[in-house]
LOLUM-150600 format. One line per field, with one value per residue (C-alpha): residue number from 1; y, x, z. Coordinates in steps of 0.2 Angstrom, whole numbers. Example, Ala and Ser with C-alpha at 12.3 -4.5 7.8 and 13.67 -1.06 7.14 Angstrom:
<recs>
n	1, 2
Y	-22, -5
X	62, 68
Z	39, 36
</recs>
This chain:
<recs>
n	1, 2, 3, 4, 5, 6, 7, 8, 9, 10, 11, 12, 13, 14, 15, 16, 17, 18, 19, 20, 21, 22, 23, 24, 25, 26, 27, 28, 29, 30, 31, 32, 33, 34, 35, 36, 37, 38, 39, 40, 41, 42, 43, 44, 45, 46, 47, 48, 49, 50, 51, 52, 53, 54, 55, 56, 57, 58, 59, 60, 61, 62, 63, 64, 65, 66, 67, 68, 69, 70, 71, 72, 73, 74, 75, 76, 77, 78, 79, 80, 81, 82, 83, 84, 85, 86, 87, 88, 89, 90, 91, 92, 93, 94, 95, 96, 97, 98, 99, 100, 101, 102, 103, 104, 105, 106, 107, 108, 109, 110, 111, 112, 113, 114, 115, 116, 117, 118, 119, 120, 121, 122, 123, 124, 125, 126, 127, 128, 129, 130, 131, 132, 133, 134, 135, 136, 137, 138, 139, 140, 141, 142, 143, 144, 145, 146, 147, 148, 149, 150, 151, 152, 153, 154, 155, 156, 157, 158, 159, 160, 161, 162, 163, 164, 165, 166, 167, 168, 169, 170, 171, 172, 173, 174, 175, 176, 177, 178, 179, 180, 181, 182, 183, 184, 185, 186, 187, 188, 189, 190, 191, 192, 193, 194, 195, 196, 197, 198, 199, 200, 201, 202, 203, 204, 205, 206, 207, 208, 209, 210, 211, 212, 213, 214, 215, 216, 217, 218, 219, 220, 221, 222, 223, 224, 225, 226, 227, 228, 229, 230, 231, 232, 233, 234, 235, 236, 237, 238, 239, 240, 241, 242, 243, 244, 245, 246, 247, 248, 249, 250, 251, 252, 253, 254, 255, 256, 257, 258, 259, 260, 261, 262, 263, 264, 265, 266, 267, 268, 269, 270, 271, 272, 273, 274, 275, 276, 277, 278, 279, 280, 281, 282, 283, 284, 285, 286, 287, 288, 289, 290, 291, 292, 293, 294, 295, 296, 297, 298, 299, 300, 301, 302, 303, 304, 305, 306, 307, 308, 309, 310, 311, 312, 313, 314
Y	-133, -149, -158, -177, -179, -180, -166, -171, -179, -163, -152, -162, -159, -141, -140, -150, -138, -122, -129, -134, -117, -108, -118, -114, -96, -93, -103, -92, -76, -80, -84, -68, -58, -67, -62, -63, -79, -82, -86, -97, -95, -110, -105, -114, -108, -117, -107, -113, -113, -112, -122, -125, -115, -110, -106, -88, -85, -67, -60, -44, -32, -41, -34, -34, -37, -24, -34, -48, -63, -79, -86, -102, -106, -120, -114, -118, -113, -109, -95, -81, -68, -55, -66, -67, -48, -42, -56, -62, -80, -91, -108, -116, -120, -115, -120, -110, -114, -103, -94, -75, -65, -47, -42, -24, -22, -10, -2, 10, 5, -13, -14, -21, -36, -45, -62, -74, -90, -98, -111, -110, -122, -118, -132, -134, -140, -158, -156, -156, -144, -131, -120, -120, -108, -102, -85, -76, -66, -56, -37, -26, -9, 0, 17, 21, 15, 4, -1, -16, -23, -20, -29, -43, -46, -45, -56, -70, -71, -70, -85, -95, -92, -94, -113, -112, -99, -84, -73, -75, -63, -48, -51, -54, -40, -28, -35, -32, -14, -11, -20, -13, 5, 18, 24, 37, 44, 48, 31, 31, 13, 5, 1, -5, -20, -38, -51, -54, -66, -72, -84, -95, -108, -126, -135, -152, -163, -160, -141, -143, -151, -138, -124, -133, -133, -115, -110, -120, -113, -95, -99, -108, -92, -80, -82, -81, -64, -56, -61, -55, -38, -39, -45, -31, -17, -21, -12, 4, 18, 28, 42, 52, 58, 40, 34, 48, 45, 26, 30, 41, 28, 15, 26, 23, 4, 5, 14, 1, -14, -7, 1, -10, -26, -41, -53, -41, -39, -57, -61, -48, -53, -71, -67, -72, -70, -52, -53, -63, -53, -36, -44, -36, -18, -10, -6, 12, 24, 42, 54, 71, 83, 86, 81, 83, 77, 89, 90, 80, 70, 51, 52, 61, 48, 34, 44, 47, 28, 25, 37, 27, 8, 4, -10, -17, -30, -26
X	1, 12, 17, 20, 26, 44, 48, 66, 60, 49, 64, 75, 63, 63, 82, 84, 73, 82, 99, 92, 83, 100, 109, 95, 94, 113, 115, 102, 109, 127, 120, 111, 126, 138, 154, 153, 152, 146, 159, 154, 158, 153, 152, 147, 141, 151, 150, 141, 122, 121, 125, 122, 129, 125, 131, 134, 135, 140, 141, 150, 157, 148, 141, 123, 124, 135, 132, 121, 119, 109, 111, 105, 106, 102, 104, 98, 101, 95, 82, 91, 84, 87, 77, 62, 62, 65, 57, 44, 49, 44, 53, 69, 77, 74, 78, 77, 81, 79, 85, 87, 93, 96, 101, 108, 110, 122, 110, 98, 84, 85, 76, 84, 75, 74, 66, 67, 58, 60, 54, 55, 52, 52, 55, 51, 64, 60, 63, 45, 40, 28, 27, 32, 28, 33, 37, 43, 40, 48, 47, 54, 63, 64, 74, 64, 46, 40, 22, 23, 37, 28, 13, 23, 31, 15, 6, 19, 17, -2, -2, 9, -2, -19, -19, -18, -32, -39, -38, -19, -12, -22, -19, 0, 1, -6, 5, 20, 14, 13, 29, 42, 38, 50, 38, 51, 50, 31, 27, 37, 37, 54, 48, 33, 30, 26, 21, 25, 19, 25, 20, 10, 8, 7, -8, -6, 4, -9, -7, 12, 13, 1, 12, 27, 20, 15, 33, 40, 28, 33, 52, 51, 42, 56, 66, 51, 46, 63, 74, 63, 63, 82, 84, 73, 81, 100, 105, 96, 109, 112, 123, 128, 110, 103, 117, 115, 96, 100, 112, 99, 86, 98, 100, 82, 85, 99, 88, 74, 86, 95, 80, 65, 69, 64, 76, 91, 86, 83, 100, 109, 99, 103, 122, 121, 135, 136, 144, 130, 117, 123, 126, 109, 117, 121, 139, 136, 123, 121, 111, 107, 100, 81, 83, 68, 67, 62, 43, 37, 53, 55, 63, 48, 36, 45, 44, 26, 23, 32, 22, 6, 2, -5, -15, -4, -16, -34
Z	180, 182, 166, 169, 150, 147, 135, 130, 113, 110, 114, 102, 87, 90, 92, 75, 67, 72, 67, 50, 48, 52, 39, 25, 29, 29, 13, 4, 11, 5, -12, -13, -8, -20, -10, 9, 19, 37, 50, 64, 82, 93, 111, 128, 145, 157, 173, 188, 188, 169, 154, 135, 121, 104, 86, 82, 63, 57, 39, 36, 22, 8, -9, -2, 17, 27, 43, 49, 61, 61, 79, 87, 106, 117, 135, 153, 171, 188, 190, 198, 210, 196, 184, 196, 198, 181, 171, 183, 182, 196, 196, 200, 183, 165, 147, 131, 113, 98, 83, 81, 66, 61, 44, 40, 21, 13, 1, 10, -2, 6, 23, 38, 45, 62, 66, 80, 85, 103, 115, 134, 148, 167, 180, 199, 211, 207, 188, 183, 169, 177, 162, 143, 129, 112, 106, 90, 75, 61, 56, 43, 45, 29, 26, 11, 9, -5, -1, -12, -1, 15, 8, 2, 19, 28, 16, 17, 35, 34, 23, 34, 49, 41, 42, 61, 62, 53, 68, 71, 58, 63, 81, 80, 67, 80, 94, 83, 80, 99, 103, 91, 96, 103, 116, 122, 104, 105, 100, 84, 77, 73, 55, 46, 58, 54, 66, 85, 98, 115, 129, 118, 132, 130, 139, 132, 120, 105, 107, 109, 91, 84, 91, 85, 67, 69, 73, 59, 46, 52, 52, 35, 28, 32, 16, 5, 14, 13, -1, -15, -8, -7, -25, -31, -22, -21, -37, -35, -35, -19, -12, 3, 7, 8, 18, 31, 32, 34, 49, 57, 56, 62, 78, 81, 79, 92, 104, 103, 105, 120, 129, 125, 117, 129, 120, 123, 141, 144, 137, 148, 164, 162, 159, 141, 129, 126, 109, 102, 111, 104, 86, 82, 82, 65, 61, 58, 66, 70, 81, 73, 85, 82, 64, 53, 35, 21, 19, 5, 3, 2, 20, 26, 18, 28, 44, 42, 39, 56, 66, 66, 62, 45, 38, 23, 18, 12
</recs>
């Protein structure tokens, strides 16, 4: 499909939104932590055949957040042979803009969370837009299972999606369960899921505005979905046992990101900024050979919840 519409104004609205969302999320996380502050690293892609840049913001060694990043990028370049083969892109040039975040809390009773919202355009040799789509989502990776937290997280994004269609949350919840899965670990899920969607293609300008609103609604729901959980769990006492379990589960997180995650693979295949791409990895992780938690323990309860997808909303 060939788009005659000039998309520069549309791209501008999306870019403005993700920069504003980055500011709002970082401010709220700093306030919740009470100690650590985000440091910002602005970077550019200046090599031949690619351009743009981004704002990487990292928080570390806080009262609440051990490590986290909230990153934005506005990047573009030529479609390379590697991208055609690995990412199945057929075009001459591409543009991508989005926000990606990962938060690793200090207290094992607070879950790790990940979210991203992105927009992509593909062009022919004459600069015409031949494809454009949105993708994104948010998911929760607890170390100890509190069912009320899982229900709150899922319900928040369900409410954000319902004005755009009652069928969207169930569909994108299932997509998330399927996607965030370590298939090399007998289909063990990374966490308790959330929502995930990709390649929501734009057919006309009316649909473009609708999808833009959908993305904004999801992005604006993140703090409401996550911060109440953080606030509720951040003062629960913990010790060496909980830290060891947290590190083992973080090992599974690392495995998924390096083996399966499309965003990580896209960044590396497009010669993205490695420091920003690997920001998602936790500061500590461990791999214990064939570790099995004690039967009936809280650790076993979490693992059981991650073996098979569950419905968290009645």
